[in-house]
N, C-alpha and C positions, 0 to 999 in steps of 0.2 A: 144553696148550701154545698152542692157538689164542688163548686169552684173553690170554696174554702177548705173542703176536705182534701182536695188535691194540692193545695198551696204548699204544705210542707215538702211534698215530693218534688214539686216544681222548684222550690227554693233549694232543695238538696241537689237537684240536677244543675241549677245555675252555679252553685258553689263547686261541685265536682267538675263541671264542664270547663271552668276557667283554667285550672292548671293543665287539663288535657289539651285545651285549645292552645295554650302557650307552648306546651311540649310539641304539639303537632306542627305549629308554625316553625319552631326551631328545627324540627325534622326536615321540613321542606327547605328551609334555608340551607341547612348543612348538606342534605342529600341531593336535592334537585339542583340547587344553584351551583354547588361544588361540581356535581356531575356535568352540568352545562358548561361550566368554565373549563373543565378538563376534557371536554368532548373533542378538543383538537388533538388529544392524545388517545392512545389505545385504551387507557384506563378510564377515560371519562364516560364512554358509552355504557360499559357494564355498571358503573356507579349510578348513572342516570336511570338505566333500566331497572336496577334493583330498587332504587328509590321510588320509582313509579309503582312497581309491584308491591313494595312495602306500604304504600299509601292505602292499598286495599285493606291491610290489616288494621290501620288506624280507622278506616271507615267502619270495619266490623266492630271495633271497640265503641265508636260513637253510636252505631245502630243498636248495640246491646244496651248501652246506657239509656238511650231514648226509649227503648222498649220497656225496660225495668222501671224507670223513674217517671216517664211521661205517658206510658201506655201507647206510644206511637210505634206501630209495627212497620218498619221499612223492610221490604223484601230484599233478600240478598241478590246482588247482581250475578250475572253469568260468570262462571270461572274463566280464568285467562286461557287463551288458546294454547294448545300443546304443540310441541315440536319434537318429533322423534327421529331417531336414526336407526335404521334397520339393517341388519347384516344377515347374509345367508351363506351357507357353505355346504358342499356335497362331497362325500367320499374322499378321494385323493385329490380332487381338484376343488379349489376354494375360490369363490368369487364374492367380493363384498361390494354392496351398493349403498352409498350413503345419500339419503335424501337431502339432508342439510346438516351442517355441523351443529351439534347440540348447543354449543355456546352462541353461535351466530343466531340460531333459532330462538334461543332464550332471550338474547338482547333484542331481537326484532319484535318478539312478542311483548316484551316490556315497553319498548318505545312506542309501539302502536296500540297499547292497551288503553282504550278510551275510558273504560271504567276506572283504571288507575289514575288517569289524568283528571277525571272528574272528582275523584277523591282528593287529589292535590288541590284542586280548586276549592273544595270544601274546607280543607285545612287552612287555606289562606283567608277565606271569608269568615271562618268561625270565630277568630279572636275578637273582632269588634263586637259581634253579637254577644259573645260570652261575657265580655267586659261590661257591656250595658246591662245585661241580665243580672250579673253578680252584684254590680253596684246598686242597681235598682232594688234587688231583693234584700240586700243587707241594709240599705238605707231605710226602706219602708218598714221592714220587719224590726230592725234595731231601734230606730227612732220611735216607731210606734209603741214598742214594748216599754222603752224608757219613759215616754210621755204618759202612757197609761198608768204606769206605776209611780209617777212623780208625786201624787198626793200622799203616798205612804212613806216617803223618805225625805221630802224636801225640808222638813223642820230639823232633820238630823245633820244638815249641812253646817259645817264649822267655819269654812272660809268666809270672810267678810269682804265684799267688793264695794268699791266706791263709784258713785255715778259722776257725771261731769261737773256737778256742783259740790262734790266732796262729801255727799251724804252716804253713810254706810248702809249696805243691804246684805242680808244673809240669804243668798240665793245661788243655786247651782247653775241656773240657766238665765240668760238675759238676751234681749234684743236692743242693743244700744243702751239707752237709759231705762228701758222697760224691763224690770226685774220680776221674775215669777217668785215672789216672796210673800204671797198671801194665799189664803184658801180659795178665794174666787179665781185668782190667776192660776193656781195649781189645778183646779178643776177645769178651767179653760184649756190648759195644756193637755190634760187627760183626754178631753173631748177631741182635741187635734190628733192625739195618738190613736183614738178609736177610728177617726176618719182615715188615718194613714193605714191602719191594719185592714180596714174595709176596702180601700181603693188599691192598695199595693198588689194583692193577688191578681186583680184584673189587669193592671199595667204589666206585671211580670208575665202573665199569660199572653198578653199581646206581643211582647218582645219575643217570647218563646215560639209564637206562631211563625215568626220569620225563621227561627232555627229549624222548626219542623219542615218548612218549605225547602230550606236548603238541604236538609237531610234527605227528603223524598226526591228532590230534583237531582242531587249530585251523588248520593250514596246508594240509591236504589237503581233498579234496572230502568232503562228508557222504555218508552211506549212500544217501540219496535222490538226491543229485546224481550219485553214481557209477552208480546204476542208470539214471538218465536218460541219462548218457553212453553206457552200454552199449546202451540202446535206440536212441539216435541213431546209433551206429555200425552197429548191426544194420539200421536203416532205410536208412542211406546205402548199405550193401552191397546191400540188396534193390533199391533204386532203380537203382544202377549195374548190377547183374546183370540187372535187367529191361530196361534200355536196351540192354545188350549182346545179350540174347536177341532183342529186337525187330530189331536190326540184322542178326543172323544170319537171322531169319525173312525179312526183306526181301530179303536177298541170295539166299536159297534160292528164294523166289518168282521173283525176277528171273532168276536163272540156271537155274532148273529148270522150274517149271510154265509161266512166261511164255514161255521159249524154246521149249518143246514146243508150246505153243499157236500161236506164230508159225510154226513149221515145219508144223503141221497146216493152218493157214490158207493157207500157200503151196501145199501139196499139193492142197488143195481148189480153189484157183484154177487150178492146172494141170489138174486133172480137169475143171473147168468148160470150160476152153479146148478140151480134147480132145473133149468131148461136143458142142460146137457143130456143128450140121449132121448129127450122127450119132444122138444119142439123142432120144427124144420129149420133149415139153414138160414132162410130169410129172416125169421124172427130172431134167431140167435145173433145174426149180423146187426140187426137194429138195436138189440140190447147191448151188444159190444160197442157199437158206435155211441150210444147214449152214455155208457159207462166211461168211455174215453173222453167224451165231451165234458162230463162232470169233473173228471180229474184235471183236464186242461183248464176248466173254469176255476178250480181251486188254486192252481198254480198262478193263473193270471190275477186272481183276487188277492192272493198272498203278496205277489209283486206290487200290486196297486196299493195295498195297505202299507207295505214297507216303504213305498215311495211317498206316501202321505206322512207317515211318522214311523220311524223304525222302533219297534217295541224294545230293542236293546237299550235305547236311550233312557228308558225308565230306571235303569240301574246305574246310569252314569255315562259320561262321554268316553272314558277310556275303554270299558268293555264293548261299547258300541263300535268304536273305531277298530278294536282288535278283531271283532267279528267281520267288519268290512274288509280289512286288509287280507284276512285269510281267504276271502272269496275271490280276491283279485288274481289276474293272470300274471302280473309282474311282481316279483319279490319286493316286499316293502319292509323297511326298518322303521318301526314305530316307536316314538318316544312321547310320553305324556307326563307333564309335570304341572299339574293344576292343583295348588293347595286347597282352594275354595271352589266349590262347584258353581259354575255360572248359572245365570237365569235360564229357565227352560227354553225360551225363544232363542236365546243366543246359542245354547247347545244344539238346537235343531239346525240353525244356520251353519254352525261350524261343521256339523256332521255332513250336511249336504254339500258344503264347499269341498271338503276332503273327498267325498264320493265323486263329485263331478271332476275334480282335478285328477284323481286316479284313473277315472274313465278316459280322460284325455291322454294321460300317459300311456295307457294300454292301446288306444286307437291310433294316435298320431305321432308319438315321439320315437318309437322304435327303441325304447330304453330297456336295458337289462336289469336295472336296479332303481328303486325309488326310496326316498326317505320322507317320513312324515313326523314333524315335531309340533306338539301342541303345548304351549308354555303359558302359564299364568303369571303375569307381570303386574302385580298390584291390581288396579282397576281395569286392566286390559287383558285380553286373551289373544295371543299371537299364534297363528297357524303358519307353518312353513312346509310346503310340499316341493321337493326337489327331485330331479331325475337326471340320468346321464345320457339322455337321448340326443336327438339331432338339433334341438332348439328351434328358434324361429317362431315361437308362439306369439301371436299378437291378438289383442282383443278387437273384434270388429264391432260394427253397429249392432249386429245380431249374433247369435251363437251362444255356446256354453259359457265362455269367459265374460262376454257382455252381460249375460244373465246373472253370473256370479257377482259381478260388480254392482248390478242393480240390487241384488239380494242383500249384500253387506251394507249398502248405503241406507237400507231401511232402518238400521240400528246405528247410524253414524259410524260405520266401519270403513276401512280403506283396503283396497286390493292393489298390489303392485306386482308387476311381472318383469323378471330379468331373464331374458331368453335370447342370447345372441345366436346367430347362425353357427351351427356346429355344437351348440350346447355348452355347458349344462343349462337347464331351465330351473329357475327358482321362482315360486309364486308365494308371496307373503300376504296373509290376510290378518288385519288388525281389527279386533272387535272389542266393544265394551263388555266386560264380564257381567255387569249388572245394568239393568234398565232403570 
């Protein structure tokens, strides 16, 4: 019975899918073929790239229709690759580095978009399946209903038809000289209609199985892409879980071990005061040493906790960076323009990237001034650290810059260095704002 309960939805899908299939094929003909023909000119490649990218939208429409009408949930494919152009400027001297022209990158991404081309293939293969499904659905449902209802209206037929021998028959339906103009024949036709209504949903479902296979194979992610998505989700969970654990460790150190050490140092200070003028110099020296060791341990533990997770990040990235640049030995011009707060793990990575880059500025560049810009650009968070030092910074196999590159890659970020000899040095870090 479930097949017959789903039959109206499958028939509706077949009827709605036919005009969509025709429109999709027209889109391919106009967009892809025209772009291919014009590819010998500068206009053809953008048209072709736009058509391939636009096929993704058609695929989304067909996936939504299949999900609502057929209950077939086809996962959305991976988004197209992005191409960005980054620029950096410092003080009175400006230096701009372009990774790739945005238009060229956009065209390249469109032409090499396998998901877009698979959607084009679906739009080409969809019309024949849609035509068969629509014709089959209308034929079986339409004729079935007409035949089933025939005994109720056949006597009301006014036209008179003649057979090959010239004899009149009052019948709306005939097969050659066989006229359905009597009750037994009307009931026979009704029985045929019942058979059509019983068999039609199964045949239509069989045709739509091919449509489902096409949708899953061409509109959804490939097996490799699905595996990559699973790995990226697992990695994102691991990164977020690691950031949460580090925050808990920092709080435990701050509220537990550090607080106990502070209390111990205070007690040792009280003991030292009580021993003044009472105990010998050897005992006072031991107490003084213990008191100083306790204070040194507090400082080391505070630095350790701050290195695990800066507590200032709990209030946001801007106040944390403001505190960081105030502690530095090189004057820093800080600019933060982040409308929406990033994910905690991304904030932590951004903070430590800025901290490591400012440390490099202070140790190696000989700069007298540095700038830090943190900009929220839609789904991306862009950090730009520049200085007017001697330049020549290069990421090695190991070291701080190599470690930064590995750190930003854990969240699909990019790190670029523009540091010619003589300076200035500009380091750009591009991170996803959300995981």
